[in-house]
N, C-alpha and C positions, 0 to 999 in steps of 0.2 A: 329742372323747371320748378318754379314756385307753385304751390297749391294753396288755396284759401279754404278755410273751414267755415261752414254755415253754423251760426251760433244758436239758432232757435227754430222752433216750428217743426213741421213735418219732415224736413230734410236736415234737421240738426245733426251735426257730426259728419255730414257728407262733405266731400272735397270738390272744389271746382278748379278749373285751370286758370292760372293767371295769364295775362296777355304776355306773349313771349317777346318782350322788348325791355329796354332798360330805362324807359322814361315814365311809365305808368306808376303812379303812387297809389297805394292801396289803403283803404280805411282799416285801421287796426281792429282786431276782434273786440277789444275792450271798448273802443269807441262805438262800434256797431251795436254792442250790447246796450250801451248808454243811449245811443240814438233811438233805438226802438223802445226803450224804457221811457224816455222823454216823450216820444210821439204817442205812446200808449196812454199818457196822462191827458192828452188833448184830442184823441180820436180813437176809433176802433179800427186798427189795421186790418182785421179780418173782414171788414165790410167796406173797404175803400179801394179805389183805383190809385195806383202808385206810379210816379214818373221818376226815372233815374237819368239825370242829365250829366254829361261828361262822364258817362257810365264806366269807362275803362273795362274791367273784367265783368261788370254787371253784378258784383257781389251784393251790393245794397239792394238792388231791385229783386234779385233772386231770394235774398233774405226776406223781403216783404212778401213775396209769393209763398215762401216756406211758412211764413207766419199767417197766411190765409188771405192776403190781398186778393181781390177778385180779378184784377188785371194789372199788368205793368207794361209801361212803355220805356224803352231804353233809347237814348240818343248819344251818339259819339261820332266825331268826325274821322276817327281812325278806322280804316277798313279792317285792320288787324283786330282791333277791339270788337268791332261788329261781328266779325267772323267767330271770335272767341265766345261772345255772348250767344250767338245763334247756336253754336255747338252745345253750350251748356243748356240752353232752353230745350233743345231736342233731346239731349241725354236725360234730362229730368222729366220729360213728357209734358212740357208746359207750353207747347205751341199754340194751344187754344186760349191761353191766358196771358200771352205776351206778344208784343210787337217791337221789332228792333229797327232803328233808323240810322243810316249813315248820313249825318248832316252837321254842318257847322252852323249852329244856331245863331251866331252873330252875323253871318253874311248871307244866309239862305233867303231866297225870295219866298214870300208868303210865310210869315212866321207861323209856327204851329199853334193850335189851340190845345193847351194841355188840359184835357178833361179829367183831371185827377184831383182827388181830395188832398193828396200829399205829393209834393214835388221836392225831391232831394237833388242838390247840386253840389258837386265836389270839383269846382273849377281848378285849373292849374294855379299853383300858388304864386305865379308871376303876377304882380300887382296890376299891371296895365290890362291884362286879359281878364282877370277876375272883375275889375272895376267896370269893364265893358259889359259883362254879364249883369252886374247890379243895375247899371243904367238901362239895359235892355228890359229888365223886369219892370222898372219904373215907367219906361216909355211905351210898353206894350201891354196895356191893361187887359186886353182880350186873351193874353196868354194863359191866365189862370182863372179858375172858378172863384167866385166870391166866397170868402171864409175858408178857402183852401190853405193848408199849411205849407210853408216853404222852409225847408231845413237846409242851411248852407254850411258845409264843412270848409273851413278856411284856416289860414295860418295866423289869423288875428281876429279881433272883433270886427264885425261888419257894420258900417255906418247905417243909419236909418235909410230906408228905401221908400220913396214916394209911393203911396197907395198900399202900404203894408204897416201893420202894427208889430213892433218887436215884442215877443212874448218872453224870450229869455236868451241867455248866453251861457254856455257851459264850456269849461276848459279841461282838456285831457292832455297833459304834457304840452306839446307844441301845437296841438290841434284844438281849434275852437268850433263848437257847434252853435250856430246862430239860428234861432227859431223865430219865424215871422208868420203872421196871419194876414191873408189878403183882405183888404177892406171892401 
């Protein structure tokens, strides 16, 4: 079984379980290090609420909590992913600082209101699915707080999203981090 290592904060060096399947793609350690370094230039992770969409194992949201985020929400449509995240949250004693949802955000009734200052999404690299997410963000202005950061991990650059200002784009091998701020 694959394990993932937390790269910073209170849980630095601790391992979490990966989702026991062959389809979940994980954010590499060096990309996670870069992601939090970039976010740290634009916000105080230790004083924010964090949202991890298409969470998979939850490694990015757990990293945010490790680095001091006050609360994290995790969304994934896979029951196996949700079960894995819940086990990690319990193992690390984070039940009071985390909420885990099993939802397909593209088809769920009553879109969520993501009350987080930072929203991270790592959608499947299948173009049609990812583009639906980008359209959903543009068409659901109530999803995010004004001035919230949206970090998208993707296989290429992300086009402009209505209602967001693109702050930067960073490439790490075959992975792009695209950072936006909600207008």
